[in-house]
MDTraj code that builds the backbone (N, CA, C; nanometers):
import mdtraj as md
import numpy as np

residues = "UNK UNK UNK UNK UNK UNK UNK UNK UNK UNK UNK UNK UNK UNK UNK UNK UNK UNK UNK UNK UNK UNK UNK UNK UNK UNK UNK UNK UNK UNK UNK UNK UNK UNK UNK UNK UNK UNK UNK UNK UNK UNK UNK UNK UNK UNK UNK UNK UNK UNK UNK UNK UNK UNK UNK UNK UNK UNK UNK UNK UNK UNK UNK UNK UNK UNK UNK UNK UNK UNK UNK UNK UNK UNK UNK UNK UNK UNK UNK UNK UNK UNK UNK UNK UNK UNK UNK UNK UNK UNK UNK UNK UNK UNK UNK UNK UNK UNK UNK UNK UNK UNK UNK UNK UNK UNK UNK UNK UNK UNK UNK UNK UNK UNK UNK UNK UNK UNK UNK UNK UNK UNK UNK UNK UNK UNK UNK UNK UNK UNK UNK UNK UNK UNK UNK UNK UNK UNK UNK UNK UNK UNK UNK UNK UNK UNK UNK UNK UNK UNK UNK UNK UNK UNK UNK UNK UNK UNK UNK UNK UNK UNK UNK UNK UNK UNK UNK UNK UNK UNK UNK UNK UNK UNK UNK UNK UNK UNK UNK UNK UNK UNK UNK UNK UNK UNK UNK UNK UNK UNK UNK UNK UNK UNK UNK UNK UNK UNK UNK UNK UNK UNK UNK UNK UNK UNK UNK UNK UNK".split()
xyz = np.array([
    [13.8575, 16.7375, 16.8065],
    [13.8202, 16.6530, 16.7042],
    [13.8741, 16.7009, 16.5577],
    [13.9066, 16.6006, 16.4868],
    [13.9440, 16.6373, 16.3391],
    [13.8249, 16.6903, 16.2561],
    [13.7073, 16.6552, 16.2731],
    [13.5866, 16.7161, 16.2203],
    [13.5742, 16.8541, 16.2453],
    [13.6024, 16.9031, 16.3739],
    [13.5916, 17.0324, 16.4059],
    [13.6850, 17.1210, 16.3454],
    [13.8014, 17.0646, 16.3457],
    [13.9401, 17.1522, 16.2975],
    [13.9275, 17.1645, 16.1470],
    [13.8555, 17.0545, 16.0778],
    [13.8318, 17.0832, 15.9449],
    [13.7331, 17.1881, 15.9164],
    [13.6269, 17.1897, 15.9922],
    [13.5152, 17.2941, 15.9756],
    [13.5599, 17.4337, 16.0079],
    [13.6472, 17.4365, 16.1189],
    [13.7083, 17.5646, 16.1618],
    [13.7914, 17.6370, 16.0355],
    [13.8716, 17.5462, 16.0011],
    [13.9755, 17.5740, 15.8841],
    [13.8795, 17.6228, 15.7640],
    [13.8002, 17.5628, 15.7346],
    [13.6984, 17.5887, 15.6055],
    [13.6412, 17.7194, 15.6431],
    [13.5622, 17.7284, 15.7513],
    [13.5068, 17.8559, 15.7739],
    [13.5819, 17.9738, 15.7815],
    [13.7279, 17.9679, 15.8196],
    [13.8173, 18.0872, 15.8143],
    [13.8727, 18.1114, 15.6608],
    [13.8641, 17.9949, 15.5803],
    [13.8842, 18.0212, 15.4560],
    [13.7991, 18.0980, 15.3673],
    [13.6699, 18.0580, 15.4024],
    [13.5483, 18.1184, 15.3047],
    [13.4831, 18.2365, 15.3566],
    [13.5302, 18.2814, 15.4780],
    [13.4627, 18.4144, 15.5380],
    [13.4625, 18.5268, 15.4435],
    [13.5809, 18.5615, 15.3933],
    [13.5871, 18.6839, 15.2922],
    [13.4867, 18.6673, 15.1661],
    [13.4923, 18.5419, 15.1157],
    [13.3893, 18.5190, 15.0090],
    [13.2425, 18.5344, 15.0556],
    [13.2145, 18.4776, 15.1907],
    [13.0726, 18.4954, 15.2500],
    [13.0182, 18.6619, 15.2467],
    [13.1250, 18.7201, 15.2874],
    [13.0871, 18.8688, 15.3093],
    [13.0595, 18.9240, 15.1618],
    [13.0992, 18.8892, 15.0730],
    [13.0775, 18.9191, 14.9236],
    [12.9340, 18.8756, 14.8625],
    [12.9212, 18.7537, 14.9198],
    [12.7798, 18.6919, 14.8854],
    [12.6734, 18.7594, 14.9564],
    [12.7033, 18.8098, 15.0872],
    [12.6135, 18.8802, 15.1861],
    [12.5710, 18.9974, 15.1164],
    [12.6773, 19.0827, 15.0769],
    [12.6503, 19.2063, 14.9938],
    [12.5723, 19.1800, 14.8581],
    [12.5842, 19.0738, 14.7739],
    [12.5025, 19.0467, 14.6863],
    [12.3712, 18.9956, 14.7021],
    [12.3459, 18.9753, 14.8196],
    [12.1880, 18.9224, 14.8886],
    [12.1560, 18.8129, 14.8727],
    [12.2599, 18.7139, 14.8759],
    [12.2325, 18.5864, 14.8881],
    [12.2037, 18.5447, 15.0464],
    [12.1271, 18.4458, 15.0439],
    [12.0599, 18.3977, 15.1939],
    [12.1155, 18.2761, 15.2362],
    [12.1138, 18.2455, 15.3537],
    [12.1804, 18.1170, 15.3947],
    [12.1057, 17.9984, 15.3308],
    [11.9797, 18.0114, 15.3543],
    [11.8812, 17.8901, 15.2947],
    [11.9230, 17.8749, 15.1368],
    [11.9231, 17.9961, 15.0896],
    [11.9528, 17.9892, 14.9382],
    [12.0902, 17.9202, 14.8981],
    [12.1597, 17.9529, 14.9783],
    [12.3138, 17.8816, 14.9520],
    [12.2982, 17.7294, 14.9800],
    [12.2188, 17.6992, 15.0752],
    [12.1871, 17.5476, 15.0989],
    [12.1401, 17.4827, 14.9964],
    [12.0268, 17.5598, 14.9247],
    [11.9660, 17.4964, 14.8024],
    [12.0644, 17.4767, 14.6932],
    [12.1493, 17.5962, 14.6563],
    [12.2330, 17.5913, 14.5492],
    [12.3457, 17.4624, 14.5713],
    [12.3730, 17.4387, 14.7290],
    [12.4767, 17.3343, 14.7327],
    [12.4129, 17.2015, 14.7098],
    [12.2920, 17.1607, 14.7255],
    [12.2235, 17.0680, 14.6853],
    [12.2342, 17.0461, 14.5324],
    [12.1904, 17.1450, 14.4827],
    [12.1864, 17.1490, 14.3379],
    [12.3255, 17.1011, 14.2851],
    [12.4217, 17.1631, 14.3417],
    [12.5810, 17.1262, 14.2908],
    [12.6062, 16.9957, 14.3039],
    [12.5413, 16.9164, 14.4236],
    [12.5742, 16.7895, 14.4530],
    [12.4908, 16.6895, 14.3532],
    [12.3742, 16.7415, 14.3220],
    [12.3010, 16.6840, 14.2074],
    [12.3809, 16.6761, 14.0888],
    [12.4527, 16.7871, 14.0509],
    [12.5309, 16.7989, 13.9305],
    [12.6398, 16.6829, 13.9409],
    [12.7180, 16.6778, 14.0629],
    [12.8208, 16.5813, 14.0889],
    [12.7713, 16.4404, 14.0705],
    [12.6490, 16.4064, 14.1167],
    [12.5820, 16.2953, 14.1071],
    [12.5883, 16.2436, 13.9643],
    [12.5394, 16.3461, 13.8772],
    [12.5124, 16.3069, 13.7327],
    [12.6510, 16.2922, 13.6600],
    [12.7488, 16.3609, 13.7005],
    [12.8872, 16.3374, 13.6288],
    [12.9573, 16.1929, 13.6792],
    [12.9213, 16.1778, 13.8153],
    [12.9595, 16.0187, 13.8596],
    [12.8812, 15.9249, 13.7788],
    [12.7625, 15.9311, 13.7801],
    [12.6652, 15.8535, 13.7168],
    [12.7289, 15.8289, 13.5581],
    [12.7591, 15.9432, 13.5072],
    [12.8099, 15.9129, 13.3481],
    [12.9473, 15.8726, 13.3344],
    [13.0153, 15.8154, 13.4439],
    [13.1343, 15.7503, 13.4404],
    [13.2538, 15.8373, 13.4542],
    [13.2289, 15.9755, 13.4787],
    [13.3389, 16.0625, 13.4873],
    [13.3932, 16.0658, 13.6330],
    [13.4688, 15.9656, 13.6902],
    [13.5308, 15.9660, 13.8096],
    [13.6117, 16.0884, 13.8561],
    [13.7014, 16.1135, 13.7889],
    [13.7762, 16.2056, 13.8139],
    [13.7125, 16.3435, 13.8412],
    [13.6516, 16.4016, 13.7416],
    [13.5589, 16.5174, 13.7549],
    [13.4481, 16.5247, 13.8498],
    [13.4039, 16.3826, 13.8827],
    [13.3024, 16.3761, 14.0041],
    [13.3935, 16.3855, 14.1308],
    [13.5064, 16.3399, 14.1412],
    [13.5758, 16.3983, 14.2596],
    [13.6032, 16.5273, 14.2773],
    [13.6647, 16.5779, 14.1804],
    [13.6935, 16.7234, 14.1930],
    [13.5394, 16.8111, 14.2194],
    [13.4404, 16.7805, 14.1469],
    [13.3219, 16.8244, 14.1798],
    [13.2649, 16.8174, 14.3348],
    [13.3036, 16.7049, 14.3731],
    [13.2337, 16.6585, 14.5190],
    [13.3304, 16.7554, 14.5950],
    [13.4431, 16.7787, 14.5885],
    [13.5257, 16.8764, 14.6722],
    [13.4895, 17.0039, 14.6759],
    [13.4464, 17.0665, 14.5376],
    [13.3943, 17.1924, 14.5380],
    [13.2655, 17.1978, 14.5741],
    [13.1819, 17.1081, 14.5703],
    [13.0621, 17.1232, 14.6202],
    [13.0510, 17.1167, 14.7638],
    [13.1492, 17.0264, 14.8520],
    [13.1566, 17.0342, 14.9685],
    [13.1932, 17.1495, 15.0282],
    [13.2875, 17.2262, 14.9728],
    [13.3560, 17.3458, 15.0262],
    [13.2503, 17.4541, 15.0063],
    [13.1481, 17.4466, 14.9282],
    [13.0514, 17.5325, 14.9097],
    [12.9470, 17.5104, 15.0175],
    [12.9286, 17.3866, 15.0689],
    [12.8424, 17.3446, 15.1685],
    [12.8783, 17.4452, 15.3015],
    [12.9873, 17.4906, 15.3164],
    [13.0329, 17.5430, 15.4368],
    [12.9840, 17.7071, 15.4249],
    [12.9590, 17.7582, 15.3201],
    [12.9091, 17.8821, 15.2918],
    [12.7860, 17.9220, 15.3666],
    [12.6945, 17.8169, 15.3509],
    [12.5484, 17.8666, 15.4304],
    [12.5503, 17.9181, 15.5843],
    [12.6144, 17.8083, 15.6479],
    [12.6456, 17.8286, 15.8063],
    [12.7146, 17.9592, 15.8191],
    [12.8290, 17.9550, 15.7486],
    [12.8927, 18.0859, 15.7830],
    [12.8449, 18.2185, 15.7352],
    [12.7610, 18.2169, 15.6395],
    [12.6837, 18.3411, 15.5924],
    [12.5836, 18.3742, 15.7064],
    [12.5179, 18.2495, 15.7675],
    [12.4266, 18.2864, 15.8757],
    [12.4832, 18.3379, 15.9845],
    [12.6057, 18.2885, 16.0265],
    [12.6823, 18.3550, 16.1433],
    [12.7191, 18.5161, 16.1058],
    [12.7782, 18.5260, 15.9939],
    [12.8367, 18.6578, 15.9622],
    [12.7104, 18.7628, 15.9630],
    [12.6074, 18.7206, 15.9111],
    [12.5083, 18.8260, 15.8949],
    [12.3998, 18.8273, 16.0123],
    [12.4095, 18.7294, 16.1231],
    [12.3183, 18.7176, 16.2080],
    [12.2113, 18.6549, 16.1674],
    [12.2036, 18.5768, 16.0682],
    [12.0757, 18.5117, 16.0363],
    [12.0521, 18.3678, 16.0936],
    [12.1434, 18.3306, 16.1778],
    [12.1190, 18.2157, 16.2556],
    [11.9693, 18.1728, 16.2934],
    [11.9320, 18.0681, 16.2776],
    [11.7948, 18.0164, 16.3202],
    [11.7859, 17.8614, 16.3327],
    [11.6829, 17.8424, 16.4197],
    [11.6822, 17.6930, 16.4537],
    [11.6344, 17.6253, 16.3128],
    [11.5195, 17.6998, 16.2370],
    [11.4911, 17.6428, 16.1023],
    [11.5969, 17.6306, 16.0040],
    [11.6949, 17.7242, 16.0042],
    [11.8013, 17.7149, 15.9423],
    [11.8933, 17.5905, 15.9548],
    [11.9117, 17.5723, 16.0800],
    [12.0121, 17.4429, 16.0989],
    [11.9164, 17.3340, 16.0832],
    [11.8047, 17.3326, 16.0946],
    [11.7385, 17.1935, 16.0604],
    [11.7057, 17.1753, 15.9165],
    [11.6929, 17.2930, 15.8295],
    [11.6967, 17.2893, 15.6987],
    [11.8238, 17.2343, 15.6287],
    [11.9238, 17.3000, 15.6889],
    [12.0629, 17.2457, 15.6451],
    [12.1027, 17.1120, 15.6795],
    [12.0688, 17.0654, 15.7732],
    [12.1043, 16.9193, 15.8129],
    [12.0081, 16.8203, 15.7248],
    [11.8948, 16.8626, 15.6982],
    [11.8215, 16.7747, 15.6037],
    [11.8553, 16.7862, 15.4684],
    [11.8937, 16.8841, 15.4198],
    [11.9672, 16.9236, 15.2748],
    [12.1196, 16.8469, 15.2535],
    [12.1748, 16.8365, 15.3832],
    [12.2873, 16.7778, 15.3864],
    [12.2598, 16.6024, 15.3398],
    [12.1806, 16.5751, 15.4330],
    [12.1260, 16.4315, 15.3768],
    [12.0885, 16.3890, 15.2546],
    [12.0135, 16.4794, 15.1697],
    [11.9580, 16.4781, 15.0552],
    [12.0865, 16.5027, 14.9457],
    [12.1773, 16.5858, 14.9759],
    [12.2953, 16.5955, 14.8945],
    [12.3906, 16.4510, 14.8989],
    [12.3927, 16.4046, 15.0269],
    [12.4665, 16.2777, 15.0406],
    [12.3991, 16.1730, 14.9680],
    [12.2797, 16.1583, 14.9619],
    [12.2117, 16.0433, 14.8995],
    [12.1864, 16.0595, 14.7612],
    [12.2006, 16.1897, 14.7090],
    [12.2314, 16.2099, 14.5543],
    [12.3599, 16.1667, 14.5013],
    [12.4633, 16.1816, 14.5833],
    [12.5851, 16.1496, 14.5415],
    [12.6004, 16.0124, 14.5406],
    [12.5611, 15.9337, 14.6345],
    [12.5589, 15.7909, 14.6554],
    [12.4650, 15.7468, 14.5342],
    [12.3647, 15.7866, 14.4849],
    [12.2844, 15.7586, 14.3930],
    [12.3406, 15.7537, 14.2728],
    [12.4169, 15.8650, 14.2419],
    [12.5192, 15.8794, 14.1181],
    [12.6045, 15.7327, 14.1247],
    [12.6673, 15.7232, 14.2314],
    [12.7848, 15.6034, 14.2508],
    [12.6895, 15.4705, 14.2146],
    [12.5782, 15.4452, 14.2710],
    [12.4879, 15.3375, 14.2510],
    [12.4549, 15.3167, 14.0935],
    [12.4370, 15.4241, 14.0534],
    [12.4110, 15.4052, 13.8983],
    [12.5417, 15.3801, 13.8237],
    [12.6531, 15.4456, 13.8505],
    [12.7624, 15.4171, 13.7965],
    [12.8183, 15.2587, 13.8091],
    [12.7737, 15.1825, 13.9049],
    [12.8122, 15.0573, 13.9114],
    [12.7161, 14.9610, 13.8702],
    [12.5816, 14.9964, 13.9088],
    [12.4724, 14.9056, 13.8705],
    [12.4376, 14.8763, 13.7055],
    [12.4695, 14.9803, 13.6372],
    [12.4454, 14.9717, 13.4797],
    [12.5691, 14.9113, 13.4262],
    [12.6599, 14.8768, 13.5038],
    [12.7726, 14.7871, 13.4611],
    [12.7533, 14.6465, 13.5175],
    [12.6528, 14.6404, 13.5774],
    [12.6503, 14.4925, 13.6414],
    [12.7249, 14.4608, 13.7707],
    [12.7765, 14.5606, 13.8291],
    [12.8832, 14.5337, 13.9212],
    [12.8017, 14.5249, 14.0657],
    [12.7730, 14.3991, 14.0948],
    [12.6629, 14.3845, 14.2034],
    [12.7357, 14.4065, 14.3295],
    [12.8648, 14.3488, 14.3533],
    [12.9287, 14.3894, 14.4887],
    [12.9475, 14.5262, 14.5039],
    [12.9950, 14.5969, 14.3989],
    [13.0159, 14.7583, 14.4228],
    [12.9143, 14.8151, 14.4478],
    [12.7779, 14.7796, 14.3905],
    [12.6626, 14.8515, 14.4044],
    [12.6241, 14.8220, 14.5653],
    [12.6465, 14.6996, 14.6112],
    [12.6003, 14.6495, 14.7612],
    [12.6974, 14.7572, 14.8354],
    [12.8250, 14.7553, 14.8135],
    [12.9070, 14.8441, 14.8987],
    [12.8727, 14.9728, 14.8854],
    [12.8302, 15.0447, 14.7998],
    [12.7509, 15.1735, 14.7758],
    [12.6241, 15.1911, 14.8794],
    [12.5456, 15.0847, 14.8791],
    [12.4267, 15.0823, 14.9665],
    [12.4810, 15.0809, 15.1231],
    [12.5906, 14.9948, 15.1405],
    [12.6409, 14.9842, 15.2868],
    [12.6992, 15.1089, 15.3211],
    [12.7727, 15.1821, 15.2517],
    [12.8333, 15.3216, 15.2683],
    [12.7208, 15.4141, 15.3050],
    [12.6266, 15.4335, 15.2167],
    [12.5133, 15.5160, 15.2292],
    [12.4470, 15.4953, 15.3644],
    [12.3916, 15.3722, 15.3842],
    [12.3364, 15.3144, 15.5128],
    [12.4062, 15.3730, 15.6210],
    [12.5529, 15.3412, 15.6158],
    [12.6344, 15.3670, 15.7481],
    [12.6203, 15.5214, 15.7497],
    [12.6306, 15.5755, 15.6430],
    [12.6490, 15.7535, 15.6496],
    [12.5230, 15.7908, 15.7330],
    [12.4014, 15.7455, 15.6776],
    [12.2755, 15.8133, 15.7079],
    [12.2746, 15.7816, 15.8688],
    [12.3102, 15.6580, 15.9112],
    [12.3011, 15.6146, 16.0376],
    [12.3916, 15.7075, 16.1489],
    [12.5034, 15.7429, 16.0855],
    [12.5813, 15.8548, 16.1800],
    [12.5192, 15.9669, 16.1941],
    [12.4447, 16.0172, 16.0885],
    [12.3931, 16.1491, 16.1020],
    [12.2776, 16.1318, 16.2015],
    [12.1992, 16.0116, 16.1555],
    [12.0751, 16.0138, 16.2423],
    [12.1069, 15.9777, 16.4085],
    [12.2116, 15.9297, 16.4151],
    [12.2607, 15.8931, 16.5665],
    [12.2788, 16.0152, 16.6435],
    [12.3410, 16.1176, 16.5866],
    [12.3892, 16.2200, 16.6408],
    [12.2668, 16.3171, 16.6541],
    [12.1814, 16.3250, 16.5511],
    [12.0609, 16.4130, 16.5330],
    [11.9656, 16.3697, 16.6424],
    [11.9445, 16.2421, 16.6630],
    [11.8322, 16.1752, 16.7657],
    [11.8996, 16.2036, 16.9115],
    [12.0249, 16.1834, 16.9361],
    [12.0836, 16.1843, 17.0616],
    [12.0673, 16.3610, 17.1135],
    [12.1145, 16.4360, 17.0199],
    [12.1167, 16.5784, 17.0646],
    [11.9735, 16.6324, 17.0859],
    [11.8681, 16.5575, 17.0169],
    [11.7286, 16.5869, 17.0353],
    [11.6888, 16.5587, 17.1744],
    [11.7786, 16.4500, 17.2337],
    [11.7321, 16.3904, 17.3647],
    [11.8219, 16.4555, 17.4632],
    [11.8999, 16.5925, 17.4210],
    [11.9969, 16.6197, 17.5098],
    [12.1191, 16.5900, 17.5363],
    [12.1655, 16.5045, 17.4675],
    [12.2963, 16.4393, 17.4726],
    [12.3784, 16.4818, 17.3589],
    [12.4924, 16.5394, 17.4075],
    [12.6230, 16.5648, 17.3183],
    [12.6742, 16.4355, 17.2402],
    [12.6885, 16.4579, 17.1130],
    [12.7074, 16.3327, 17.0458],
    [12.8136, 16.3358, 16.9221],
    [12.9033, 16.4338, 16.9279],
    [13.0109, 16.4632, 16.8259],
    [13.1126, 16.3677, 16.8415],
    [13.1042, 16.2374, 16.8614],
    [13.2014, 16.1486, 16.8755],
    [13.2121, 16.0379, 16.7319],
    [13.3397, 15.9888, 16.7198],
    [13.3418, 15.9058, 16.6082],
    [13.4434, 15.9283, 16.5218],
    [13.4809, 15.8407, 16.4411],
    [13.6073, 15.8929, 16.3360],
    [13.5452, 15.9175, 16.2102],
    [13.4422, 15.8622, 16.1460],
    [13.3875, 15.8764, 16.0495],
    [13.2770, 15.9661, 16.0110],
    [13.2780, 16.0978, 16.0607],
    [13.1815, 16.2045, 16.0236],
    [13.1714, 16.2547, 15.8870],
    [13.0991, 16.3186, 15.8405],
    [13.0608, 16.3639, 15.7153],
    [13.1954, 16.4171, 15.6400],
    [13.2680, 16.5169, 15.7036],
    [13.3605, 16.5711, 15.6071],
    [13.4821, 16.4548, 15.5834],
    [13.5231, 16.3632, 15.6882],
    [13.6172, 16.2613, 15.6652],
    [13.5589, 16.1587, 15.5509],
    [13.4214, 16.1435, 15.5447],
    [13.3853, 16.0593, 15.4430],
    [13.3957, 16.1027, 15.3119],
    [13.3596, 16.2472, 15.3008],
    [13.3651, 16.3038, 15.1612],
    [13.5059, 16.3166, 15.1147],
    [13.5933, 16.3686, 15.2166],
    [13.7457, 16.3636, 15.1674],
    [13.7751, 16.2444, 15.1026],
    [13.7523, 16.1012, 15.1963],
    [13.7884, 15.9886, 15.1280],
    [13.7462, 15.9382, 14.9893],
    [13.6049, 15.9723, 14.9904],
    [13.5400, 15.9507, 14.8497],
    [13.5832, 16.0189, 14.7394],
    [13.5843, 16.1508, 14.7683],
    [13.6309, 16.2313, 14.6711],
    [13.7783, 16.2064, 14.6232],
    [13.8750, 16.1739, 14.7140],
    [14.0109, 16.1299, 14.6717],
    [14.0281, 15.9973, 14.5878],
    [13.9363, 15.9228, 14.6228],
    [13.9219, 15.7706, 14.5653],
    [13.8579, 15.7995, 14.4220],
    [13.7684, 15.8865, 14.4186],
    [13.7172, 15.9274, 14.2857],
    [13.8088, 15.9845, 14.1943],
    [13.9144, 16.0635, 14.2421],
    [14.0070, 16.1332, 14.1528],
    [14.1138, 16.0569, 14.1128],
    [14.1590, 15.9851, 14.2252],
    [14.2965, 15.8879, 14.2058],
    [14.2519, 15.7541, 14.1154],
    [14.1302, 15.6922, 14.1423],
    [14.0925, 15.5657, 14.0866],
    [14.1361, 15.5711, 13.9099],
    [14.0740, 15.6810, 13.8364],
    [14.0786, 15.6696, 13.7077],
    [14.2372, 15.6792, 13.6607],
    [14.3063, 15.7607, 13.7554],
    [14.4545, 15.7863, 13.7373],
    [14.5225, 15.6585, 13.7414],
    [14.4992, 15.5822, 13.8549],
    [14.5751, 15.4522, 13.8724],
    [14.5411, 15.3413, 13.7627],
    [14.4229, 15.3633, 13.7131],
    [14.3613, 15.2679, 13.6060],
    [14.4607, 15.2877, 13.4876],
    [14.4902, 15.4109, 13.4612],
    [14.5512, 15.4522, 13.3417],
    [14.7012, 15.4328, 13.3414],
    [14.7428, 15.4000, 13.4829],
    [14.8915, 15.3409, 13.5179],
    [14.9173, 15.2111, 13.5033],
    [14.7927, 15.1259, 13.5044],
    [14.7885, 14.9986, 13.4782],
    [14.7491, 14.9271, 13.6123],
    [14.6866, 14.9984, 13.7075],
    [14.6434, 14.9074, 13.8277],
    [14.5336, 14.8557, 13.7957],
    [14.5281, 14.7163, 13.8392],
    [14.3943, 14.6567, 13.7993],
    [14.3377, 14.6155, 13.9437],
    [14.2927, 14.7438, 13.9988],
    [14.2428, 14.7088, 14.1151],
    [14.1389, 14.8429, 14.1458],
    [14.0210, 14.8286, 14.1763],
    [13.9335, 14.9393, 14.2043],
    [13.9405, 15.0100, 14.3220],
    [14.0076, 15.1210, 14.3298],
    [14.0339, 15.1976, 14.4628],
    [13.8973, 15.2467, 14.5052],
    [13.8193, 15.2961, 14.4202],
    [13.6964, 15.3555, 14.4677],
    [13.6138, 15.2385, 14.5385],
    [13.6074, 15.1342, 14.4745],
    [13.5261, 15.0435, 14.5881],
    [13.5955, 14.9968, 14.7069],
    [13.7342, 15.0025, 14.7101],
    [13.8007, 14.9851, 14.8469],
    [13.7739, 15.0956, 14.9429],
    [13.7450, 15.2202, 14.8610],
    [13.7084, 15.3458, 14.9607],
    [13.5732, 15.3147, 14.9977],
    [13.4748, 15.2813, 14.9294],
    [13.3617, 15.2660, 14.9636],
    [13.3369, 15.1646, 15.0619],
    [13.4248, 15.0620, 15.0555],
    [13.4181, 14.9427, 15.1944],
    [13.4555, 15.0119, 15.3054],
    [13.5872, 15.0876, 15.2891],
    [13.6383, 15.1574, 15.4077],
    [13.5385, 15.2527, 15.4746],
    [13.4564, 15.3375, 15.3879],
    [13.3547, 15.4164, 15.4388],
    [13.2478, 15.3448, 15.5069],
    [13.2087, 15.2326, 15.4380],
    [13.0938, 15.1479, 15.4908],
    [13.1166, 15.0774, 15.6423],
    [13.2610, 15.0391, 15.6483],
    [13.2721, 14.9863, 15.7683],
    [13.3065, 15.0991, 15.8720],
    [13.3727, 15.2219, 15.8193],
    [13.3953, 15.3191, 15.9232],
    [13.2609, 15.3937, 15.9729],
    [13.1669, 15.3865, 15.8857],
    [13.0450, 15.4667, 15.9113],
    [12.9717, 15.3792, 16.0116],
    [12.9613, 15.2397, 15.9784],
    [12.8786, 15.1780, 16.0845],
    [12.9395, 15.1648, 16.2184],
    [13.0786, 15.1645, 16.2297],
    [13.1399, 15.1776, 16.3497],
    [13.1161, 15.2900, 16.4228],
    [13.1226, 15.4124, 16.3386],
    [13.1123, 15.5322, 16.4115],
    [12.9649, 15.5369, 16.4682],
    [12.8660, 15.4952, 16.3946],
    [12.7004, 15.4838, 16.4406],
    [12.7053, 15.4203, 16.5635],
    [12.7797, 15.2885, 16.5663],
    [12.7807, 15.2364, 16.7104],
    [12.8425, 15.2948, 16.8249],
    [12.9597, 15.3718, 16.7795],
    [13.0399, 15.4437, 16.8899],
    [12.9578, 15.5440, 16.9396],
    [12.8552, 15.6074, 16.8351],
    [12.7576, 15.7217, 16.8942],
    [12.6640, 15.6472, 16.9908],
    [12.5895, 15.5362, 16.9466],
    [12.4963, 15.4588, 17.0239],
    [12.5501, 15.4097, 17.1736],
    [12.6885, 15.3621, 17.1570],
    [12.7238, 15.3356, 17.2991],
    [12.7541, 15.4540, 17.3785],
    [12.7944, 15.5559, 17.3231],
    [12.8317, 15.6787, 17.3753],
    [12.7065, 15.7387, 17.4477],
    [12.5847, 15.7268, 17.3785],
    [12.4556, 15.7628, 17.4328],
    [12.4199, 15.6743, 17.5566],
    [12.4349, 15.5369, 17.5212],
    [12.4018, 15.4447, 17.6268],
    [12.4863, 15.4911, 17.7738],
    [12.5989, 15.5035, 17.7425],
    [12.6808, 15.5290, 17.8813],
    [12.6544, 15.6591, 17.9525],
    [12.6240, 15.7702, 17.8687],
    [12.5693, 15.9014, 17.9052],
    [12.4646, 15.8946, 17.9866],
    [12.3618, 15.8265, 17.9301],
    [12.2270, 15.8005, 17.9989],
    [12.2494, 15.7408, 18.1139],
    [12.3135, 15.6363, 18.1076],
    [12.3284, 15.5489, 18.2460],
    [12.4104, 15.6322, 18.3632],
    [12.5062, 15.7141, 18.3070],
    [12.5517, 15.8158, 18.3871],
    [12.4575, 15.9171, 18.4500],
    [12.3799, 15.9773, 18.3752],
    [12.2822, 16.0818, 18.4190],
    [12.1626, 16.0070, 18.5121],
    [12.1506, 15.8839, 18.4857],
    [12.0319, 15.8200, 18.5677],
    [12.0895, 15.7424, 18.6910],
    [12.2369, 15.7505, 18.6835],
    [12.2848, 15.6890, 18.8090],
    [12.3114, 15.5448, 18.8152],
    [12.2858, 15.5095, 18.6960],
    [12.2859, 15.3624, 18.6887],
    [12.3955, 15.3120, 18.6063],
    [12.4816, 15.2147, 18.6642],
    [12.5956, 15.1632, 18.5752],
    [12.5621, 15.0069, 18.5325],
    [12.5154, 14.9817, 18.4208],
    [12.4784, 14.8545, 18.3839],
    [12.5796, 14.8011, 18.2908],
])
top = md.Topology()
chain = top.add_chain()
for i, resn in enumerate(residues, 1):
    res = top.add_residue(resn, chain, resSeq=i)
    for name in ("N", "CA", "C"):
        top.add_atom(name, md.element.get_by_symbol(name[0]), res)
traj = md.Trajectory(xyz[None], top)
């Protein structure tokens, strides 16, 4: 799966840095909180209208987000609470970034774009909740095209490219287009997961309806 390949590549890339952080005394939960703070800074940058730097910051903050889990594995500090805490903070980080986007559009009176932000955020939360709820019930649910890494990469690239395209004279909001794609893709992925669990449950119960 693309999502897993991205994670494996990122973990291999950051492992040397993680070993240094471990020697400096950083903890996985501490890195998780720093990651949330970085996403908060990104939200402020986006809300202030600096799309390019917001996109760059989002990529950096997302790369940093891989450090906590890698540190936990490298140092043997894996715990169920750590995984639970990280998942919740990931949702908070995502909400912060979309909050910055919402402010970016709302204070300009861009109603349609603001609704796209809301739709993209709603879909993103549904994707994550569907997997969490399914796994809580004992179902494997890592299916779907628009998991968090794919959404972040698309959003970050749109933030970076949109102001460049505007300077080149393109009279089209590529960021709004990316938000529409994320909204549609995320809601589609959420339903993929719902149907996946539906069929898995019916296979387990021996009923094919």
